[in-house]
Backbone bond lengths (Angstrom), bond angles and torsions (degrees), N, CA, C in turn:
res aa  C-N    CA-C-N  psi(-1)  N-CA   C-N-CA  omega(-1)  CA-C   N-CA-C  phi
1 M - - - 1.401 - - 1.558 114.88 -
2 W 1.312 106.40 -48.09 1.527 114.45 -177.08 1.644 108.62 -68.75
3 L 1.367 117.13 -37.54 1.437 119.28 179.98 1.559 110.27 -57.18
4 G 1.498 107.79 -45.34 1.509 113.78 -175.54 1.543 109.17 -62.71
5 M 1.263 119.85 -40.79 1.438 129.11 176.10 1.605 111.15 -54.33
6 I 1.261 116.49 -47.94 1.398 133.06 -178.03 1.462 112.21 -65.88
7 L 1.469 113.57 -53.31 1.343 119.02 -173.70 1.464 112.76 -73.30
8 S 1.380 121.89 -26.98 1.376 128.74 -177.24 1.451 107.39 -74.04
9 S 1.270 122.22 -18.15 1.549 125.20 -173.85 1.516 110.25 -112.48
10 L 1.307 124.22 18.58 1.481 124.80 179.29 1.507 110.47 -60.54
11 N 1.258 124.17 -29.92 1.536 119.66 -178.69 1.465 108.40 -115.44
12 K 1.294 123.10 11.67 1.512 121.40 173.47 1.472 107.93 -153.81
13 A 1.229 120.30 165.34 1.525 129.12 179.76 1.443 105.15 -65.97
14 P 1.424 121.56 128.16 1.390 129.14 170.21 1.505 113.41 -45.48
15 I 1.304 121.15 139.21 1.362 124.58 167.86 1.462 116.67 -65.93
16 D 1.308 119.14 -28.78 1.546 121.36 178.54 1.519 114.56 -89.22
17 L 1.297 119.59 9.79 1.408 128.16 -178.82 1.468 107.96 -67.60
18 E 1.451 111.65 -37.17 1.547 115.98 176.64 1.570 108.25 51.72
19 H 1.230 122.21 -128.23 1.524 121.81 -173.96 1.506 114.76 -99.59
20 Y 1.359 117.78 10.26 1.347 120.41 174.97 1.457 117.93 -91.73
21 T 1.217 125.97 167.21 1.430 129.68 -172.98 1.666 107.29 -97.88
22 T 1.276 110.36 -27.58 1.604 110.83 177.47 1.427 104.23 -141.58
23 L 1.390 114.64 175.66 1.451 129.11 176.11 1.510 106.00 -95.76
24 V 1.367 115.20 75.02 1.417 120.30 179.40 1.617 118.84 -56.94
25 I 1.406 109.26 -50.09 1.515 110.63 177.22 1.469 116.37 -62.16
26 Q 1.385 116.26 -38.63 1.421 115.39 177.44 1.464 112.52 -67.47
27 A 1.354 119.36 -33.18 1.478 124.77 178.88 1.596 112.04 -61.50
28 M 1.466 110.21 -41.54 1.397 117.04 -172.97 1.593 105.27 -74.81
29 D 1.292 116.32 -44.68 1.397 122.25 -176.41 1.489 107.49 -59.34
30 L 1.347 122.28 -54.53 1.499 125.74 -173.82 1.478 107.91 -77.12
31 G 1.233 123.82 -29.16 1.519 120.77 177.53 1.306 118.75 -94.46
32 F 1.292 127.72 -11.65 1.433 126.86 177.47 1.542 114.05 -125.92
33 I 1.456 114.92 -62.82 1.411 117.84 -178.09 1.543 120.46 -59.21
34 V 1.303 111.96 -41.21 1.515 115.28 179.93 1.502 109.21 -66.47
35 P 1.398 119.83 -51.74 1.451 118.36 175.42 1.545 114.76 -52.91
36 V 1.325 119.71 -45.00 1.368 117.40 -177.55 1.486 114.48 -75.58
37 A 1.473 119.82 -23.81 1.403 123.99 170.35 1.571 109.36 -65.24
38 I 1.334 113.98 -46.26 1.548 115.79 179.21 1.499 108.51 -62.66
39 L 1.357 121.03 -50.75 1.476 124.13 -176.53 1.541 106.21 -53.99
40 S 1.286 120.54 -44.86 1.466 122.45 -169.94 1.450 108.20 -72.66
41 G 1.385 120.27 -32.69 1.389 118.47 176.73 1.485 115.81 -72.90
42 I 1.342 115.74 -31.31 1.491 120.15 172.31 1.528 108.80 -68.60
43 L 1.244 125.69 -39.43 1.410 132.11 177.42 1.475 117.20 -63.84
44 L 1.469 108.28 -36.37 1.543 117.44 174.69 1.508 110.23 -69.79
45 I 1.359 117.03 -46.73 1.451 122.42 -178.06 1.524 102.56 -58.22
46 R 1.423 119.91 -38.09 1.543 117.03 -174.52 1.468 110.63 -84.79
47 N 1.479 117.63 1.26 1.503 120.48 174.66 1.564 106.56 68.74
48 K 1.404 119.93 36.86 1.449 119.87 176.86 1.534 114.20 -92.67
49 S 1.287 123.14 143.92 1.373 123.99 176.92 1.644 116.20 -46.46
50 L 1.287 108.81 -47.30 1.448 120.10 -173.27 1.600 107.45 -62.29
51 G 1.297 108.49 -35.20 1.527 112.03 173.32 1.335 120.39 -58.34
52 Y 1.477 115.49 -42.11 1.431 118.83 174.68 1.559 111.85 -70.91
53 L 1.231 119.82 -27.65 1.451 119.16 172.41 1.508 113.31 -67.60
54 L 1.248 113.05 -58.63 1.449 121.80 177.38 1.535 109.56 -49.97
55 G 1.371 117.61 -61.28 1.272 129.65 -170.44 1.562 114.71 -52.17
56 T 1.429 110.51 -41.55 1.442 121.39 -178.48 1.621 104.96 -62.72
57 V 1.264 116.58 -48.07 1.554 122.18 -174.13 1.482 105.44 -63.48
58 I 1.388 121.62 -51.89 1.366 126.41 -176.06 1.454 113.00 -62.31
59 I 1.415 119.98 -35.92 1.429 124.12 177.27 1.563 112.80 -67.44
60 I 1.380 111.63 -42.19 1.487 121.20 177.19 1.452 108.37 -58.72
61 K 1.388 118.71 -45.84 1.454 122.17 172.59 1.351 115.31 -50.63
62 G 1.429 116.50 -52.26 1.469 120.88 177.49 1.539 113.59 -57.23
63 V 1.276 115.38 -43.18 1.444 120.52 177.42 1.504 113.17 -53.87
64 T 1.295 112.68 -56.16 1.425 118.74 -178.36 1.539 115.37 -67.98
65 L 1.306 120.24 -38.33 1.390 126.51 174.55 1.613 107.85 -61.79
66 T 1.306 116.31 -46.98 1.458 114.03 -166.64 1.609 106.29 -81.86
67 L 1.399 118.56 -31.08 1.408 122.55 167.68 1.550 111.34 -55.95
68 A 1.382 116.24 -52.35 1.434 119.46 179.12 1.580 112.11 -58.09
69 V 1.276 122.87 -37.35 1.400 124.27 -175.78 1.492 103.32 -75.74
70 T 1.296 127.54 -38.41 1.372 129.16 179.78 1.459 110.24 -60.21
71 M 1.478 116.77 -49.79 1.407 118.98 178.16 1.628 111.19 -65.73
72 M 1.294 119.44 -26.06 1.506 117.10 175.61 1.470 107.41 -72.88
73 V 1.272 122.82 -32.63 1.524 123.45 -179.22 1.556 105.76 -69.76
74 V 1.451 116.14 -42.59 1.476 110.69 173.96 1.389 119.05 -64.02
75 F 1.218 123.56 -37.89 1.424 127.47 166.33 1.395 120.90 -56.40
76 M 1.324 115.08 -38.41 1.539 124.64 175.77 1.419 107.73 -64.04
77 I 1.370 122.66 -43.84 1.357 129.14 176.21 1.506 113.89 -60.49
78 L 1.378 112.97 -48.28 1.450 118.04 174.77 1.513 118.13 -63.62
79 S 1.261 117.58 -22.37 1.373 127.21 174.09 1.467 120.42 -87.31
80 G 1.498 109.51 -4.32 1.422 112.63 173.40 1.578 108.61 93.63
81 V 1.319 123.29 2.70 1.451 121.15 177.31 1.558 112.19 -81.14
82 N 1.294 111.86 139.83 1.479 116.83 177.27 1.416 110.68 -70.70
83 V 1.386 118.09 124.55 1.404 123.57 -179.62 1.570 108.32 -123.16
84 S 1.283 117.48 139.07 1.480 127.52 178.98 1.506 105.81 -63.48
85 I 1.370 112.63 136.61 1.485 120.67 175.67 1.614 108.24 -59.36
86 I 1.397 114.18 -30.79 1.465 114.03 179.43 1.552 113.54 -63.25
87 E 1.401 108.44 -39.20 1.547 108.75 178.79 1.505 112.74 -71.11
88 I 1.278 119.18 -30.88 1.364 124.56 175.92 1.573 111.51 -64.90
89 I 1.259 120.94 -32.23 1.470 125.47 -179.27 1.531 109.57 -95.38
90 V 1.326 121.19 -45.35 1.460 118.63 -170.76 1.491 116.45 -72.01
91 F 1.293 122.47 -38.06 1.346 124.30 -175.46 1.592 112.91 -68.58
92 P 1.424 113.51 -44.83 1.424 108.16 -179.80 1.632 110.39 -68.51
93 L 1.324 115.81 -29.76 1.449 120.34 177.88 1.482 111.98 -59.38
94 I 1.394 113.83 -43.51 1.397 118.80 -178.42 1.565 110.02 -71.09
95 A 1.327 116.92 -36.39 1.465 119.14 177.04 1.541 106.25 -62.02
96 L 1.289 121.76 -42.55 1.531 121.51 177.93 1.332 114.34 -62.95
97 L 1.408 120.35 -33.49 1.472 127.48 -178.45 1.569 104.78 -73.48
98 C 1.328 116.79 -40.01 1.462 116.07 -178.52 1.530 112.29 -70.21
99 I 1.290 117.10 -33.48 1.374 123.48 176.73 1.572 113.62 -67.21
100 F 1.294 112.03 -36.25 1.463 124.13 179.80 1.615 104.77 -70.20
101 S 1.228 115.18 -45.87 1.516 121.82 -176.35 1.593 102.48 -64.45
102 L 1.275 121.92 -47.22 1.495 124.25 -174.46 1.636 104.71 -61.59
103 G 1.396 117.04 -43.63 1.387 115.24 174.06 1.429 117.57 -59.08
104 M 1.329 118.36 -37.84 1.505 119.78 178.74 1.508 109.98 -67.27
105 V 1.254 114.96 -46.03 1.464 117.77 -177.88 1.534 112.09 -61.12
106 L 1.350 117.81 -49.64 1.420 120.01 176.60 1.470 113.90 -62.14
107 K 1.239 120.17 -32.81 1.471 123.07 172.82 1.427 116.41 -59.51
108 N 1.357 118.45 -37.21 1.387 126.08 -172.17 1.670 111.95 -89.58
109 I 1.245 110.21 -7.25 1.519 107.83 -180.00 1.590 111.23 -72.08
110 V 1.231 112.62 123.22 1.436 115.72 174.15 1.554 115.85 -125.30
111 K 1.208 119.68 148.04 1.564 124.51 -176.42 1.582 102.66 -69.27
112 K 1.449 108.65 124.43 1.429 111.91 171.87 1.422 108.93 -99.83
113 E 1.236 118.21 142.59 1.488 126.68 179.08 1.572 118.94 -103.78
């Protein structure tokens, strides 16, 4: 989603720029969160301790973010704002997937001696 926004605005100012001078959230997500998530996934697959540390942090970020967006959708509906059915379905499903992933990671943490 962020790449689409950035690539579509290569020769003009992005529509979603609003009153900001840069796309800060997009830069943080693509420059920090995505690489850390990929790295933690690779380390988790390799069963490395650092993967469990990074993976837990990234998954908790995913849980909190998707639950916040889900609640935003709920309050938008209650306020009478038109919301896409995709948003109503996708964000709660992703939240459940993140919660399930967090449970799986925490279940597999063992003390190494």
